[in-house]
N, C-alpha and C positions, 0 to 999 in steps of 0.2 A: 855588655848588657847593662842597662841602668835599672835599678830597683828603687822605687820610692816607697817609704814607710809612712803610713798614715794611722792615726788613732781611729778605732772603730767606735761607733756610738755604743754607749752602755745599754745592755739588754738584761733581762731577767733570766735568760737562757744562755747556754754555751754555744748555741747556734744562731746564725744570722738568718732571719726569715727571708729577706729579699736581697737580691743583688744590689750593690751600691750604685749601679748605673741604671738608668731608666729603661733602656732597651737592650736586650741581649740577642737580637736576631742576626747579629754578625754583619753589621754595616761596614762599609769601607771607613778607614780612619777619618776622612774629612766629613763623613756623615754620622759618625759616632756621637752620641749625646755627651753633654758635659758630665764629668765625674763629680759626684757629691759624696766625698769620702770622709771628710773631717779634717783635722789638723795634720799638716805635713810635718813629720818629725825629722826627715832627712832623706838624702839621696845616696845610694850606695852602689858599688860595682857588682855586688852579688847578694843573694838571699842570706848567705852565711854572715856577711858583714852587717846586714840589717838586724839579724837575730842577735849578733854580738852586741850591737848598740842597745837593744832592749835589755840584754843581760847586764851591761854596764850601768844603765839607768837604774835597774833594780838594785844592784849592789850599792849605789849611791843612796838609795832609800832604805837600806838595811833589809833588802829582800833578795831571795835567790830564786832563779828560774830552775824548776825541777823537771819540766817537760815542755816541749814545744812541737807543734805540728803545723804543716803547711798543706792546705787543700785548695784546689781550684773551685771557682764558682760554677763554671760550666765550660764547654769546649769553645765558646764563642767570645770569651772575654780574656783580657790580659790582667785580670784582677784575681788575687789569691787571698785567702783568709789565713792569717797567722794566729793560732790559738796558743797562748802561753799560760802554763800553770805556775803560779808564784807562791813561794812559801815565805811567810813573815817570820820575824824573830821569835814570836810566841808559838811557832810551829803550825799556825793556821794557814790554810791555803785558799787561794781564789784564782779565778781565770780572768785573763785580760785578752782582748781581741784587737788585732791590728789588720790593716790591709796592706798587701804588697802589690804594687802596680809595676809591671815590667814593660819594657819596650820591645819584647820579643816579637818577631814577625813583622815589624814595621821598618 
């Protein structure tokens, strides 16, 4: 399985209001609309490797990941939302959002 990690657009909420793809009606792959996800950060062999990459990037910026969750957008897409809670050196925390796009089912 291939997992691509993308940055999610910044929002004022910890939830993303809309799916990052324009149609979620379950089209065949050749009919699926173009993904508008953001910046590609890398491709990985598993979700765990993608999360580890986020943790390494945080450590380089003197931040630590204290929590992470992965949740699907819906049953019709191969896009998942990775929500990461990051703690800064001053003990303040904030949330970062990423998209995980898998090739499962194709």
